[in-house]
N, C-alpha and C positions, 0 to 999 in steps of 0.2 A: 694482482694489480687491482687497484680501485676501479670499480665498474661505473662510477659516476660520470656525468657528462664532461666534467673537467676538474682538474686539480689545480689549486693555487700552490705554486712552488716558489720557495725562497731560494734564490740562486746566490752562490758565494764562491769565492776563489780560495783555495788552500793548496799550498805547495805547487802552484802553477797549473792546477787542475780545476775545472769547472764542476762544482757539485751542486746538488739541490736537495732540499728537505721539504716535505709537505708543510705548508705555512701553519696549519692548525696544530702542528707539533712544536712550533717555536713559541715559547712563552714570552721571550723578550730578547732584545739585542742590547749588549752593553759594551762599554769600553773595557779593554783588557785589564785595567787596574782594579776594576770593581770586584769586591770580595763576594764569595758565595759559599753557602753550606752544601750545595750540590757537588757531587764528585766531578773533578776536572779530568776530562779525557785527554790522553796524550795522543795527538794525531799520528805521530810516528809509530806508535804501538798499534793503534786500532785501524789506521788507514794506510800506513806505509809512507806517509808524507809528513813533512814538517812545515810549520808556518814560516814565512819569510822573516828573516831577521831585520829587514829594512823597512817594515811597515809597522804602523802603530797597532794594527789589528783590532779585532772585535771578538767578543765572546757571544756565542749563541746559547741561550738557556733553553734546553729542549725538555719536553715532557711527553710521556706516553703513559697513560694510566696514572699510577702513583709513582712511577720511576722518573727521576729527574737527573740530567747530566748537563755539563757545560762543555762546549766544544769551541776551542780557540780557532779563529779563521783569519786569513789575511785581509779580506775585504768582503763586505756584503754588497752584492751587485744590484739585484732587482727582484721584484715579485712578479712572476709570470703565470699565466693561465695556460695549462697544457691539457689537451684532450687525450683520450686513450689512443687516438690515431697518431698522436705526436710522440708516443712512447713505444719502446720495443723491449721485449725481455732480453736478458743477457744471452749472448750466444752460448750454446751448451758447453763448448770447450772452456769458456771463461767461467761460467756458472759452476761447472764441475770442479774447477780448480780452487774456488773460494771455499773456506771452511764453514761458511754460514751465508746468510742472506743480507749481509750489511749493504750491499748494492743490489737493489731489486729491479732496476730498469735503467735504460739509457734513453736519452732524448737529444734534441738539438736546441741550442739557443744561438740563433744566427748561424754562423759557420762552425761553431764549436760543439763538441760532444759534451752532453750533460749527464753526469752520473748521479742517480737518485739513491740517497741513503735511507735505510730503514732505522728509525730512531729506537724502536723496541730492541733491535739487535745491538745497536750501539750502547744502549742503556744497560744491557746485560754483559757488556764487554769490559767492565771496570778493571778486571784483572787479566783478561785474555789478550793475546796478541798474535800476529803473524810473524813468521821469520822476517828479519830485517830486509826490506826491499822487495819482498815477495809480492805484496799487493801492488807496489809501484810498477813492477815488471808486468803484472797482469793488466794494469791500467794502460800501459804503453801498448801492449798487445791488443787490448780491446779497442783503443783508438785507431790502431792500424787496420783492424778488421772492419770497424764500423765506418771509417771514413770513406770506404768504397761504396757504402750503402746510403741512400737518402731516407731518413726517417720522415714519413709523410703523415 
């Protein structure tokens, strides 16, 4: 986890789940129709969720080092500042069930659980995937476990 005083997190919704990415890893936000030479990630393959069919959606152009990828999202919500005190590591049972570190922490935005994504892991996932629905099942389990705890 970043040891800085606070992190600027871009919050967005995808597949009914609240996600976040460190703002300095977001190159830009564009309309879904905008073309790109960067690889387009399939949220169903890399996160186990699919964008809503009923929204116009946006695309997040993400960069870490020289790696660039594009992630379609349902909606971009807000840019928030979170301190390390507002974040928690994934519970060991959940972290151990993930094949990598694509979700590196959990936080809260209002009353909702915020799952923080690691762009470096996503950028390396152009061809990899989880079993269909596996990550979604883990997210549901994570929400159930974390909802009982208050992230302070």
